[in-house]
All heavy atoms as a GROMACS GRO file, in nm:
protein
  640
    1MET      N    1  14.378  17.504   2.295
    1MET     CA    2  14.418  17.370   2.335
    1MET      C    3  14.297  17.278   2.345
    1MET      O    4  14.192  17.318   2.394
    1MET     CB    5  14.488  17.378   2.472
    1MET     CG    6  14.544  17.245   2.516
    1MET     SD    7  14.609  17.252   2.684
    1MET     CE    8  14.457  17.255   2.777
    2MET      N    9  14.315  17.155   2.297
    2MET     CA   10  14.205  17.060   2.302
    2MET      C   11  14.193  16.998   2.440
    2MET      O   12  14.292  16.961   2.502
    2MET     CB   13  14.224  16.951   2.198
    2MET     CG   14  14.106  16.934   2.107
    2MET     SD   15  14.139  16.812   1.978
    2MET     CE   16  14.120  16.660   2.070
    3LYS      N   17  14.070  16.987   2.487
    3LYS     CA   18  14.044  16.926   2.616
    3LYS      C   19  14.064  16.776   2.606
    3LYS      O   20  14.013  16.712   2.514
    3LYS     CB   21  13.899  16.958   2.656
    3LYS     CG   22  13.865  16.926   2.799
    3LYS     CD   23  13.727  16.973   2.831
    3LYS     CE   24  13.646  16.856   2.882
    3LYS     NZ   25  13.519  16.892   2.939
    4LYS      N   26  14.141  16.720   2.697
    4LYS     CA   27  14.169  16.576   2.696
    4LYS      C   28  14.089  16.504   2.804
    4LYS      O   29  14.056  16.561   2.907
    4LYS     CB   30  14.318  16.551   2.723
    4LYS     CG   31  14.411  16.610   2.619
    4LYS     CD   32  14.426  16.518   2.503
    4LYS     CE   33  14.528  16.570   2.404
    4LYS     NZ   34  14.490  16.544   2.267
    5LYS      N   35  14.058  16.377   2.776
    5LYS     CA   36  13.999  16.290   2.876
    5LYS      C   37  14.114  16.212   2.938
    5LYS      O   38  14.190  16.147   2.867
    5LYS     CB   39  13.899  16.194   2.810
    5LYS     CG   40  13.773  16.265   2.764
    5LYS     CD   41  13.689  16.177   2.675
    5LYS     CE   42  13.626  16.062   2.749
    5LYS     NZ   43  13.538  15.979   2.662
    6ILE      N   44  14.127  16.222   3.070
    6ILE     CA   45  14.242  16.165   3.138
    6ILE      C   46  14.199  16.076   3.254
    6ILE      O   47  14.104  16.108   3.326
    6ILE     CB   48  14.335  16.279   3.189
    6ILE    CG1   49  14.381  16.363   3.070
    6ILE    CG2   50  14.455  16.222   3.267
    6ILE    CD1   51  14.458  16.488   3.106
    7LEU      N   52  14.271  15.966   3.271
    7LEU     CA   53  14.250  15.879   3.387
    7LEU      C   54  14.380  15.875   3.466
    7LEU      O   55  14.487  15.854   3.409
    7LEU     CB   56  14.211  15.737   3.342
    7LEU     CG   57  14.194  15.634   3.455
    7LEU    CD1   58  14.082  15.672   3.550
    7LEU    CD2   59  14.170  15.495   3.397
    8VAL      N   60  14.370  15.899   3.596
    8VAL     CA   61  14.487  15.893   3.684
    8VAL      C   62  14.469  15.771   3.776
    8VAL      O   63  14.369  15.761   3.846
    8VAL     CB   64  14.501  16.021   3.770
    8VAL    CG1   65  14.627  16.014   3.856
    8VAL    CG2   66  14.503  16.146   3.682
    9VAL      N   67  14.565  15.680   3.772
    9VAL     CA   68  14.558  15.558   3.853
    9VAL      C   69  14.672  15.560   3.955
    9VAL      O   70  14.789  15.555   3.917
    9VAL     CB   71  14.569  15.430   3.767
    9VAL    CG1   72  14.538  15.306   3.850
    9VAL    CG2   73  14.476  15.438   3.646
   10ASP      N   74  14.638  15.571   4.082
   10ASP     CA   75  14.739  15.576   4.188
   10ASP      C   76  14.676  15.536   4.319
   10ASP      O   77  14.562  15.573   4.345
   10ASP     CB   78  14.797  15.719   4.197
   10ASP     CG   79  14.930  15.724   4.271
   10ASP    OD1   80  14.935  15.678   4.387
   10ASP    OD2   81  15.027  15.774   4.213
   11ASN      N   82  14.747  15.460   4.402
   11ASN     CA   83  14.687  15.417   4.529
   11ASN      C   84  14.709  15.520   4.640
   11ASN      O   85  14.676  15.496   4.753
   11ASN     CB   86  14.741  15.279   4.571
   11ASN     CG   87  14.892  15.278   4.589
   11ASN    OD1   88  14.965  15.332   4.506
   11ASN    ND2   89  14.938  15.217   4.694
   12HIS      N   90  14.763  15.637   4.605
   12HIS     CA   91  14.786  15.742   4.704
   12HIS      C   92  14.682  15.853   4.685
   12HIS      O   93  14.685  15.924   4.586
   12HIS     CB   94  14.928  15.798   4.687
   12HIS     CG   95  14.982  15.859   4.811
   12HIS    ND1   96  14.928  15.972   4.867
   12HIS    CD2   97  15.084  15.821   4.892
   12HIS    CE1   98  14.996  16.003   4.976
   12HIS    NE2   99  15.092  15.912   4.994
   13PRO      N  100  14.586  15.870   4.780
   13PRO     CA  101  14.477  15.967   4.766
   13PRO      C  102  14.525  16.111   4.742
   13PRO      O  103  14.462  16.185   4.667
   13PRO     CB  104  14.401  15.959   4.899
   13PRO     CG  105  14.454  15.840   4.970
   13PRO     CD  106  14.581  15.797   4.906
   14VAL      N  107  14.637  16.149   4.804
   14VAL     CA  108  14.688  16.285   4.788
   14VAL      C  109  14.732  16.310   4.642
   14VAL      O  110  14.704  16.414   4.585
   14VAL     CB  111  14.805  16.313   4.885
   14VAL    CG1  112  14.866  16.451   4.860
   14VAL    CG2  113  14.757  16.303   5.030
   15VAL      N  114  14.795  16.209   4.583
   15VAL     CA  115  14.838  16.219   4.443
   15VAL      C  116  14.716  16.231   4.351
   15VAL      O  117  14.713  16.315   4.261
   15VAL     CB  118  14.925  16.097   4.402
   15VAL    CG1  119  14.955  16.100   4.252
   15VAL    CG2  120  15.054  16.095   4.482
   16LEU      N  121  14.614  16.149   4.377
   16LEU     CA  122  14.493  16.153   4.295
   16LEU      C  123  14.428  16.291   4.301
   16LEU      O  124  14.389  16.347   4.198
   16LEU     CB  125  14.392  16.047   4.342
   16LEU     CG  126  14.429  15.901   4.317
   16LEU    CD1  127  14.320  15.810   4.370
   16LEU    CD2  128  14.455  15.875   4.170
   17LYS      N  129  14.416  16.346   4.422
   17LYS     CA  130  14.352  16.476   4.440
   17LYS      C  131  14.433  16.586   4.371
   17LYS      O  132  14.380  16.667   4.298
   17LYS     CB  133  14.338  16.505   4.590
   17LYS     CG  134  14.247  16.622   4.624
   17LYS     CD  135  14.224  16.624   4.776
   17LYS     CE  136  14.170  16.753   4.830
   17LYS     NZ  137  14.047  16.801   4.776
   18PHE      N  138  14.564  16.584   4.392
   18PHE     CA  139  14.653  16.683   4.332
   18PHE      C  140  14.646  16.678   4.180
   18PHE      O  141  14.627  16.781   4.114
   18PHE     CB  142  14.797  16.661   4.380
   18PHE     CG  143  14.897  16.745   4.306
   18PHE    CD1  144  14.913  16.880   4.338
   18PHE    CD2  145  14.975  16.692   4.204
   18PHE    CE1  146  15.005  16.960   4.269
   18PHE    CE2  147  15.067  16.770   4.135
   18PHE     CZ  148  15.082  16.904   4.168
   19MET      N  149  14.660  16.558   4.124
   19MET     CA  150  14.659  16.542   3.978
   19MET      C  151  14.526  16.583   3.916
   19MET      O  152  14.523  16.654   3.817
   19MET     CB  153  14.690  16.397   3.940
   19MET     CG  154  14.834  16.356   3.962
   19MET     SD  155  14.949  16.434   3.846
   19MET     CE  156  14.909  16.346   3.695
   20SER      N  157  14.415  16.539   3.977
   20SER     CA  158  14.285  16.572   3.918
   20SER      C  159  14.258  16.722   3.926
   20SER      O  160  14.207  16.782   3.830
   20SER     CB  161  14.171  16.491   3.980
   20SER     OG  162  14.162  16.516   4.118
   21GLN      N  163  14.295  16.787   4.035
   21GLN     CA  164  14.277  16.932   4.046
   21GLN      C  165  14.363  17.006   3.944
   21GLN      O  166  14.315  17.098   3.877
   21GLN     CB  167  14.311  16.981   4.187
   21GLN     CG  168  14.204  16.945   4.289
   21GLN     CD  169  14.241  16.985   4.432
   21GLN    OE1  170  14.358  17.007   4.463
   21GLN    NE2  171  14.142  16.994   4.517
   22LEU      N  172  14.488  16.963   3.930
   22LEU     CA  173  14.580  17.025   3.835
   22LEU      C  174  14.527  17.012   3.692
   22LEU      O  175  14.522  17.110   3.617
   22LEU     CB  176  14.717  16.958   3.847
   22LEU     CG  177  14.828  17.012   3.758
   22LEU    CD1  178  14.883  17.141   3.816
   22LEU    CD2  179  14.939  16.910   3.744
   23LEU      N  180  14.485  16.891   3.656
   23LEU     CA  181  14.438  16.866   3.519
   23LEU      C  182  14.307  16.938   3.489
   23LEU      O  183  14.289  16.993   3.381
   23LEU     CB  184  14.423  16.715   3.496
   23LEU     CG  185  14.555  16.637   3.499
   23LEU    CD1  186  14.529  16.487   3.515
   23LEU    CD2  187  14.637  16.664   3.374
   24GLU      N  188  14.215  16.940   3.587
   24GLU     CA  189  14.087  17.009   3.567
   24GLU      C  190  14.106  17.160   3.557
   24GLU      O  191  14.037  17.227   3.481
   24GLU     CB  192  13.988  16.970   3.676
   24GLU     CG  193  13.932  16.829   3.653
   24GLU     CD  194  13.857  16.771   3.772
   24GLU    OE1  195  13.845  16.839   3.876
   24GLU    OE2  196  13.814  16.655   3.760
   25LYS      N  197  14.202  17.212   3.633
   25LYS     CA  198  14.233  17.355   3.626
   25LYS      C  199  14.282  17.393   3.486
   25LYS      O  200  14.257  17.502   3.438
   25LYS     CB  201  14.340  17.390   3.731
   25LYS     CG  202  14.344  17.538   3.767
   25LYS     CD  203  14.445  17.565   3.879
   25LYS     CE  204  14.583  17.574   3.816
   25LYS     NZ  205  14.690  17.597   3.913
   26GLU      N  206  14.348  17.298   3.420
   26GLU     CA  207  14.397  17.319   3.284
   26GLU      C  208  14.288  17.293   3.180
   26GLU      O  209  14.312  17.299   3.060
   26GLU     CB  210  14.518  17.228   3.256
   26GLU     CG  211  14.642  17.264   3.334
   26GLU     CD  212  14.698  17.401   3.299
   26GLU    OE1  213  14.700  17.436   3.180
   26GLU    OE2  214  14.738  17.474   3.392
   27GLY      N  215  14.167  17.257   3.228
   27GLY     CA  216  14.054  17.239   3.137
   27GLY      C  217  14.029  17.097   3.089
   27GLY      O  218  13.948  17.074   3.000
   28HIS      N  219  14.100  17.001   3.146
   28HIS     CA  220  14.082  16.862   3.105
   28HIS      C  221  13.977  16.793   3.192
   28HIS      O  222  13.946  16.840   3.301
   28HIS     CB  223  14.214  16.785   3.115
   28HIS     CG  224  14.324  16.845   3.034
   28HIS    ND1  225  14.322  16.848   2.896
   28HIS    CD2  226  14.438  16.907   3.071
   28HIS    CE1  227  14.431  16.909   2.852
   28HIS    NE2  228  14.503  16.946   2.957
   29GLN      N  229  13.924  16.682   3.142
   29GLN     CA  230  13.832  16.600   3.222
   29GLN      C  231  13.916  16.490   3.285
   29GLN      O  232  13.979  16.412   3.213
   29GLN     CB  233  13.724  16.540   3.132
   29GLN     CG  234  13.627  16.451   3.207
   29GLN     CD  235  13.534  16.377   3.112
   29GLN    OE1  236  13.577  16.322   3.011
   29GLN    NE2  237  13.407  16.375   3.145
   30ALA      N  238  13.920  16.485   3.417
   30ALA     CA  239  14.004  16.385   3.484
   30ALA      C  240  13.923  16.294   3.575
   30ALA      O  241  13.848  16.341   3.660
   30ALA     CB  242  14.113  16.456   3.566
   31LEU      N  243  13.937  16.165   3.553
   31LEU     CA  244  13.880  16.066   3.644
   31LEU      C  245  13.995  16.000   3.718
   31LEU      O  246  14.107  15.997   3.668
   31LEU     CB  247  13.802  15.959   3.567
   31LEU     CG  248  13.670  15.999   3.501
   31LEU    CD1  249  13.598  15.874   3.450
   31LEU    CD2  250  13.580  16.075   3.594
   32THR      N  251  13.967  15.946   3.837
   32THR     CA  252  14.072  15.882   3.914
   32THR      C  253  14.030  15.741   3.954
   32THR      O  254  13.912  15.711   3.969
   32THR     CB  255  14.106  15.962   4.042
   32THR    OG1  256  13.989  15.970   4.124
   32THR    CG2  257  14.155  16.102   4.009
   33ALA      N  258  14.132  15.655   3.970
   33ALA     CA  259  14.110  15.518   4.019
   33ALA      C  260  14.218  15.490   4.122
   33ALA      O  261  14.334  15.527   4.102
   33ALA     CB  262  14.119  15.419   3.904
   34GLU      N  263  14.180  15.424   4.232
   34GLU     CA  264  14.278  15.402   4.340
   34GLU      C  265  14.357  15.273   4.322
   34GLU      O  266  14.450  15.247   4.398
   34GLU     CB  267  14.212  15.407   4.478
   34GLU     CG  268  14.112  15.298   4.506
   34GLU     CD  269  13.972  15.328   4.450
   34GLU    OE1  270  13.951  15.435   4.391
   34GLU    OE2  271  13.884  15.242   4.466
   35ASP      N  272  14.322  15.192   4.222
   35ASP     CA  273  14.404  15.074   4.191
   35ASP      C  274  14.371  15.023   4.051
   35ASP      O  275  14.280  15.074   3.985
   35ASP     CB  276  14.387  14.963   4.297
   35ASP     CG  277  14.244  14.914   4.308
   35ASP    OD1  278  14.176  14.898   4.204
   35ASP    OD2  279  14.199  14.890   4.422
   36GLY      N  280  14.447  14.923   4.008
   36GLY     CA  281  14.431  14.869   3.874
   36GLY      C  282  14.293  14.811   3.847
   36GLY      O  283  14.239  14.826   3.738
   37LEU      N  284  14.236  14.745   3.948
   37LEU     CA  285  14.105  14.683   3.929
   37LEU      C  286  13.997  14.788   3.904
   37LEU      O  287  13.915  14.773   3.813
   37LEU     CB  288  14.068  14.596   4.050
   37LEU     CG  289  14.153  14.470   4.072
   37LEU    CD1  290  14.114  14.400   4.200
   37LEU    CD2  291  14.140  14.376   3.953
   38SER      N  292  13.997  14.895   3.984
   38SER     CA  293  13.896  14.999   3.960
   38SER      C  294  13.924  15.074   3.830
   38SER      O  295  13.832  15.120   3.765
   38SER     CB  296  13.882  15.096   4.079
   38SER     OG  297  14.000  15.109   4.150
   39ALA      N  298  14.051  15.083   3.792
   39ALA     CA  299  14.085  15.146   3.663
   39ALA      C  300  14.022  15.066   3.549
   39ALA      O  301  13.960  15.123   3.458
   39ALA     CB  302  14.236  15.153   3.644
   40LEU      N  303  14.035  14.935   3.554
   40LEU     CA  304  13.977  14.850   3.448
   40LEU      C  305  13.825  14.861   3.444
   40LEU      O  306  13.765  14.860   3.337
   40LEU     CB  307  14.021  14.704   3.467
   40LEU     CG  308  14.170  14.677   3.442
   40LEU    CD1  309  14.206  14.534   3.480
   40LEU    CD2  310  14.207  14.706   3.298
   41GLU      N  311  13.765  14.875   3.561
   41GLU     CA  312  13.619  14.893   3.569
   41GLU      C  313  13.579  15.024   3.500
   41GLU      O  314  13.486  15.026   3.420
   41GLU     CB  315  13.578  14.894   3.717
   41GLU     CG  316  13.435  14.858   3.745
   41GLU     CD  317  13.388  14.728   3.678
   41GLU    OE1  318  13.458  14.626   3.685
   41GLU    OE2  319  13.278  14.732   3.619
   42ILE      N  320  13.651  15.132   3.529
   42ILE     CA  321  13.624  15.263   3.468
   42ILE      C  322  13.644  15.256   3.316
   42ILE      O  323  13.567  15.313   3.238
   42ILE     CB  324  13.715  15.372   3.530
   42ILE    CG1  325  13.672  15.399   3.674
   42ILE    CG2  326  13.713  15.500   3.447
   42ILE    CD1  327  13.770  15.484   3.755
   43LEU      N  328  13.748  15.184   3.273
   43LEU     CA  329  13.782  15.178   3.130
   43LEU      C  330  13.680  15.102   3.046
   43LEU      O  331  13.683  15.107   2.924
   43LEU     CB  332  13.923  15.118   3.112
   43LEU     CG  333  14.036  15.209   3.161
   43LEU    CD1  334  14.168  15.133   3.163
   43LEU    CD2  335  14.047  15.334   3.076
   44LYS      N  336  13.588  15.032   3.112
   44LYS     CA  337  13.480  14.965   3.038
   44LYS      C  338  13.387  15.068   2.974
   44LYS      O  339  13.325  15.042   2.871
   44LYS     CB  340  13.399  14.874   3.131
   44LYS     CG  341  13.474  14.749   3.172
   44LYS     CD  342  13.390  14.666   3.270
   44LYS     CE  343  13.466  14.543   3.315
   44LYS     NZ  344  13.393  14.469   3.419
   45THR      N  345  13.374  15.185   3.037
   45THR     CA  346  13.279  15.284   2.988
   45THR      C  347  13.343  15.419   2.958
   45THR      O  348  13.276  15.510   2.910
   45THR     CB  349  13.167  15.308   3.092
   45THR    OG1  350  13.228  15.347   3.216
   45THR    CG2  351  13.084  15.182   3.114
   46TYR      N  352  13.471  15.434   2.983
   46TYR     CA  353  13.541  15.563   2.967
   46TYR      C  354  13.665  15.539   2.882
   46TYR      O  355  13.744  15.448   2.910
   46TYR     CB  356  13.580  15.616   3.106
   46TYR     CG  357  13.644  15.753   3.110
   46TYR    CD1  358  13.568  15.867   3.085
   46TYR    CD2  359  13.778  15.768   3.144
   46TYR    CE1  360  13.626  15.994   3.092
   46TYR    CE2  361  13.836  15.894   3.152
   46TYR     CZ  362  13.759  16.007   3.126
   46TYR     OH  363  13.816  16.132   3.134
   47THR      N  364  13.680  15.617   2.775
   47THR     CA  365  13.795  15.602   2.686
   47THR      C  366  13.882  15.726   2.693
   47THR      O  367  13.860  15.824   2.622
   47THR     CB  368  13.747  15.578   2.540
   47THR    OG1  369  13.653  15.471   2.541
   47THR    CG2  370  13.863  15.544   2.449
   48PRO      N  371  13.982  15.724   2.781
   48PRO     CA  372  14.068  15.842   2.798
   48PRO      C  373  14.170  15.857   2.685
   48PRO      O  374  14.204  15.759   2.617
   48PRO     CB  375  14.138  15.816   2.930
   48PRO     CG  376  14.136  15.668   2.948
   48PRO     CD  377  14.018  15.617   2.873
   49ASP      N  378  14.219  15.980   2.667
   49ASP     CA  379  14.327  16.007   2.572
   49ASP      C  380  14.462  15.978   2.637
   49ASP      O  381  14.558  15.940   2.571
   49ASP     CB  382  14.324  16.155   2.529
   49ASP     CG  383  14.189  16.194   2.470
   49ASP    OD1  384  14.152  16.138   2.366
   49ASP    OD2  385  14.120  16.279   2.529
   50VAL      N  386  14.467  16.001   2.769
   50VAL     CA  387  14.591  15.986   2.844
   50VAL      C  388  14.561  15.911   2.974
   50VAL      O  389  14.458  15.936   3.038
   50VAL     CB  390  14.651  16.125   2.880
   50VAL    CG1  391  14.782  16.110   2.959
   50VAL    CG2  392  14.674  16.209   2.755
   51ILE      N  393  14.649  15.820   3.013
   51ILE     CA  394  14.634  15.748   3.140
   51ILE      C  395  14.766  15.758   3.218
   51ILE      O  396  14.870  15.714   3.168
   51ILE     CB  397  14.598  15.599   3.120
   51ILE    CG1  398  14.478  15.585   3.025
   51ILE    CG2  399  14.568  15.532   3.254
   51ILE    CD1  400  14.446  15.441   2.985
   52PHE      N  401  14.760  15.820   3.334
   52PHE     CA  402  14.876  15.825   3.424
   52PHE      C  403  14.866  15.703   3.515
   52PHE      O  404  14.765  15.685   3.582
   52PHE     CB  405  14.874  15.952   3.510
   52PHE     CG  406  14.905  16.078   3.434
   52PHE    CD1  407  14.802  16.154   3.378
   52PHE    CD2  408  15.036  16.122   3.419
   52PHE    CE1  409  14.830  16.271   3.309
   52PHE    CE2  410  15.065  16.240   3.350
   52PHE     CZ  411  14.961  16.314   3.295
   53ILE      N  412  14.971  15.620   3.518
   53ILE     CA  413  14.966  15.497   3.596
   53ILE      C  414  15.084  15.488   3.692
   53ILE      O  415  15.200  15.493   3.650
   53ILE     CB  416  14.966  15.374   3.502
   53ILE    CG1  417  14.846  15.379   3.408
   53ILE    CG2  418  14.965  15.244   3.583
   53ILE    CD1  419  14.847  15.274   3.299
   54ASP      N  420  15.051  15.472   3.820
   54ASP     CA  421  15.154  15.449   3.922
   54ASP      C  422  15.205  15.306   3.903
   54ASP      O  423  15.126  15.215   3.876
   54ASP     CB  424  15.088  15.466   4.060
   54ASP     CG  425  15.187  15.446   4.175
   54ASP    OD1  426  15.309  15.458   4.152
   54ASP    OD2  427  15.141  15.421   4.287
   55LEU      N  428  15.335  15.284   3.914
   55LEU     CA  429  15.389  15.149   3.894
   55LEU      C  430  15.367  15.057   4.012
   55LEU      O  431  15.339  14.939   3.996
   55LEU     CB  432  15.539  15.156   3.861
   55LEU     CG  433  15.573  15.200   3.719
   55LEU    CD1  434  15.723  15.211   3.700
   55LEU    CD2  435  15.513  15.105   3.616
   56ILE      N  436  15.377  15.111   4.134
   56ILE     CA  437  15.365  15.028   4.254
   56ILE      C  438  15.225  15.045   4.315
   56ILE      O  439  15.194  15.149   4.372
   56ILE     CB  440  15.471  15.066   4.362
   56ILE    CG1  441  15.610  15.082   4.300
   56ILE    CG2  442  15.470  14.967   4.477
   56ILE    CD1  443  15.669  14.957   4.241
   57MET      N  444  15.141  14.943   4.295
   57MET     CA  445  15.003  14.947   4.347
   57MET      C  446  14.962  14.808   4.393
   57MET      O  447  15.014  14.710   4.342
   57MET     CB  448  14.905  14.994   4.239
   57MET     CG  449  14.919  15.138   4.198
   57MET     SD  450  14.789  15.186   4.080
   57MET     CE  451  14.828  15.084   3.938
   58PRO      N  452  14.866  14.800   4.486
   58PRO     CA  453  14.814  14.668   4.526
   58PRO      C  454  14.731  14.605   4.413
   58PRO      O  455  14.691  14.675   4.320
   58PRO     CB  456  14.727  14.699   4.648
   58PRO     CG  457  14.694  14.844   4.638
   58PRO     CD  458  14.806  14.909   4.562
   59HIS      N  459  14.705  14.477   4.422
   59HIS     CA  460  14.624  14.399   4.326
   59HIS      C  461  14.693  14.386   4.190
   59HIS      O  462  14.751  14.284   4.162
   59HIS     CB  463  14.482  14.454   4.310
   59HIS     CG  464  14.413  14.479   4.440
   59HIS    ND1  465  14.396  14.382   4.536
   59HIS    CD2  466  14.359  14.590   4.492
   59HIS    CE1  467  14.334  14.432   4.641
   59HIS    NE2  468  14.311  14.559   4.617
   60ILE      N  469  14.685  14.489   4.107
   60ILE     CA  470  14.750  14.486   3.977
   60ILE      C  471  14.853  14.599   3.975
   60ILE      O  472  14.817  14.715   3.991
   60ILE     CB  473  14.648  14.509   3.862
   60ILE    CG1  474  14.537  14.404   3.864
   60ILE    CG2  475  14.720  14.506   3.727
   60ILE    CD1  476  14.427  14.430   3.762
   61GLY      N  477  14.979  14.565   3.954
   61GLY     CA  478  15.084  14.667   3.946
   61GLY      C  479  15.071  14.746   3.816
   61GLY      O  480  15.001  14.704   3.724
   62GLY      N  481  15.137  14.859   3.811
   62GLY     CA  482  15.127  14.947   3.694
   62GLY      C  483  15.173  14.883   3.564
   62GLY      O  484  15.113  14.902   3.459
   63GLU      N  485  15.280  14.803   3.573
   63GLU     CA  486  15.333  14.738   3.452
   63GLU      C  487  15.231  14.640   3.394
   63GLU      O  488  15.204  14.639   3.274
   63GLU     CB  489  15.463  14.666   3.487
   63GLU     CG  490  15.554  14.649   3.367
   63GLU     CD  491  15.692  14.598   3.407
   63GLU    OE1  492  15.749  14.649   3.506
   63GLU    OE2  493  15.740  14.507   3.339
   64LYS      N  494  15.172  14.559   3.482
   64LYS     CA  495  15.070  14.462   3.440
   64LYS      C  496  14.948  14.535   3.384
   64LYS      O  497  14.891  14.495   3.282
   64LYS     CB  498  15.030  14.373   3.560
   64LYS     CG  499  14.928  14.268   3.529
   64LYS     CD  500  14.989  14.154   3.448
   64LYS     CE  501  14.884  14.050   3.410
   64LYS     NZ  502  14.920  13.981   3.285
   65LEU      N  503  14.908  14.645   3.450
   65LEU     CA  504  14.794  14.724   3.404
   65LEU      C  505  14.819  14.777   3.262
   65LEU      O  506  14.731  14.771   3.177
   65LEU     CB  507  14.765  14.839   3.501
   65LEU     CG  508  14.645  14.927   3.467
   65LEU    CD1  509  14.516  14.845   3.462
   65LEU    CD2  510  14.631  15.040   3.568
   66CYS      N  511  14.940  14.824   3.237
   66CYS     CA  512  14.976  14.872   3.102
   66CYS      C  513  14.961  14.762   2.999
   66CYS      O  514  14.907  14.784   2.890
   66CYS     CB  515  15.119  14.926   3.100
   66CYS     SG  516  15.142  15.081   3.187
   67GLN      N  517  15.006  14.640   3.034
   67GLN     CA  518  14.995  14.527   2.941
   67GLN      C  519  14.850  14.495   2.910
   67GLN      O  520  14.813  14.468   2.795
   67GLN     CB  521  15.064  14.403   3.001
   67GLN     CG  522  15.215  14.417   3.011
   67GLN     CD  523  15.280  14.307   3.095
   67GLN    OE1  524  15.210  14.226   3.158
   67GLN    NE2  525  15.411  14.306   3.096
   68ILE      N  526  14.765  14.499   3.013
   68ILE     CA  527  14.622  14.471   2.994
   68ILE      C  528  14.559  14.579   2.906
   68ILE      O  529  14.486  14.549   2.811
   68ILE     CB  530  14.549  14.463   3.130
   68ILE    CG1  531  14.600  14.344   3.212
   68ILE    CG2  532  14.397  14.453   3.110
   68ILE    CD1  533  14.556  14.342   3.358
   69ILE      N  534  14.589  14.706   2.935
   69ILE     CA  535  14.533  14.818   2.859
   69ILE      C  536  14.574  14.809   2.712
   69ILE      O  537  14.492  14.833   2.623
   69ILE     CB  538  14.577  14.953   2.920
   69ILE    CG1  539  14.505  14.976   3.053
   69ILE    CG2  540  14.552  15.069   2.823
   69ILE    CD1  541  14.556  15.095   3.133
   70ARG      N  542  14.696  14.771   2.685
   70ARG     CA  543  14.745  14.762   2.547
   70ARG      C  544  14.672  14.654   2.467
   70ARG      O  545  14.674  14.655   2.345
   70ARG     CB  546  14.897  14.738   2.544
   70ARG     CG  547  14.975  14.865   2.565
   70ARG     CD  548  14.954  14.960   2.446
   70ARG     NE  549  15.001  15.094   2.472
   70ARG     CZ  550  14.925  15.203   2.461
   70ARG    NH1  551  14.799  15.196   2.428
   70ARG    NH2  552  14.977  15.322   2.482
   71LYS      N  553  14.606  14.561   2.534
   71LYS     CA  554  14.530  14.456   2.464
   71LYS      C  555  14.386  14.499   2.436
   71LYS      O  556  14.311  14.425   2.372
   71LYS     CB  557  14.531  14.327   2.547
   71LYS     CG  558  14.669  14.263   2.556
   71LYS     CD  559  14.660  14.125   2.621
   71LYS     CE  560  14.793  14.052   2.613
   71LYS     NZ  561  14.873  14.064   2.737
   72ILE      N  562  14.346  14.616   2.485
   72ILE     CA  563  14.209  14.664   2.463
   72ILE      C  564  14.209  14.752   2.338
   72ILE      O  565  14.268  14.860   2.338
   72ILE     CB  566  14.158  14.744   2.586
   72ILE    CG1  567  14.164  14.656   2.713
   72ILE    CG2  568  14.017  14.799   2.560
   72ILE    CD1  569  14.137  14.731   2.842
   73PRO      N  570  14.144  14.705   2.230
   73PRO     CA  571  14.148  14.777   2.102
   73PRO      C  572  14.109  14.925   2.111
   73PRO      O  573  14.175  15.010   2.050
   73PRO     CB  574  14.050  14.700   2.014
   73PRO     CG  575  14.044  14.563   2.074
   73PRO     CD  576  14.066  14.580   2.221
   74ALA      N  577  14.007  14.956   2.189
   74ALA     CA  578  13.958  15.095   2.199
   74ALA      C  579  14.063  15.188   2.262
   74ALA      O  580  14.056  15.310   2.245
   74ALA     CB  581  13.829  15.100   2.280
   75LEU      N  582  14.162  15.132   2.330
   75LEU     CA  583  14.260  15.212   2.401
   75LEU      C  584  14.398  15.213   2.336
   75LEU      O  585  14.494  15.260   2.393
   75LEU     CB  586  14.272  15.164   2.546
   75LEU     CG  587  14.146  15.175   2.631
   75LEU    CD1  588  14.164  15.106   2.764
   75LEU    CD2  589  14.108  15.320   2.651
   76LYS      N  590  14.406  15.161   2.213
   76LYS     CA  591  14.539  15.152   2.152
   76LYS      C  592  14.601  15.287   2.118
   76LYS      O  593  14.722  15.298   2.105
   76LYS     CB  594  14.537  15.057   2.032
   76LYS     CG  595  14.469  15.108   1.906
   76LYS     CD  596  14.487  15.005   1.795
   76LYS     CE  597  14.467  15.062   1.656
   76LYS     NZ  598  14.332  15.107   1.627
   77GLU      N  599  14.519  15.391   2.110
   77GLU     CA  600  14.569  15.527   2.083
   77GLU      C  601  14.602  15.605   2.211
   77GLU      O  602  14.659  15.711   2.205
   77GLU     CB  603  14.465  15.607   2.002
   77GLU     CG  604  14.434  15.549   1.864
   77GLU     CD  605  14.554  15.555   1.769
   77GLU    OE1  606  14.618  15.662   1.760
   77GLU    OE2  607  14.584  15.452   1.706
   78ALA      N  608  14.561  15.550   2.325
   78ALA     CA  609  14.581  15.622   2.452
   78ALA      C  610  14.729  15.630   2.488
   78ALA      O  611  14.804  15.536   2.467
   78ALA     CB  612  14.504  15.553   2.565
   79TYR      N  613  14.770  15.746   2.539
   79TYR     CA  614  14.907  15.763   2.589
   79TYR      C  615  14.912  15.709   2.731
   79TYR      O  616  14.831  15.747   2.814
   79TYR     CB  617  14.947  15.911   2.591
   79TYR     CG  618  14.974  15.967   2.454
   79TYR    CD1  619  14.876  16.042   2.390
   79TYR    CD2  620  15.096  15.949   2.390
   79TYR    CE1  621  14.900  16.096   2.263
   79TYR    CE2  622  15.121  16.002   2.265
   79TYR     CZ  623  15.023  16.074   2.201
   79TYR     OH  624  15.047  16.127   2.078
   80LEU      N  625  15.010  15.622   2.758
   80LEU     CA  626  15.028  15.568   2.894
   80LEU      C  627  15.152  15.633   2.954
   80LEU      O  628  15.259  15.631   2.894
   80LEU     CB  629  15.046  15.416   2.890
   80LEU     CG  630  14.935  15.334   2.824
   80LEU    CD1  631  14.964  15.186   2.836
   80LEU    CD2  632  14.800  15.367   2.886
   81ILE      N  633  15.133  15.694   3.070
   81ILE     CA  634  15.245  15.764   3.135
   81ILE      C  635  15.267  15.705   3.273
   81ILE      O  636  15.172  15.692   3.349
   81ILE     CB  637  15.216  15.916   3.146
   81ILE    CG1  638  15.196  15.972   3.006
   81ILE    CG2  639  15.326  15.988   3.221
   81ILE    CD1  640  15.136  16.109   3.002
   0.00000   0.00000   0.00000
């Protein structure tokens, strides 16, 4: 199995910890962001294959974050979940 670069965006710390541990145990590289703004900051220098996005978050909601990500050329191949 190919190792994936993954970003998990969720404002719930327990979800972030659970997801990153689960994904790393499966051999993937997982970064986490606690909201849309920090996710966008991370995405300036990190190009994940998969991005898990919580829909209900402060600052930028998940739906808006997806729209922004889709406008970034380097991320057009990324799977948004």
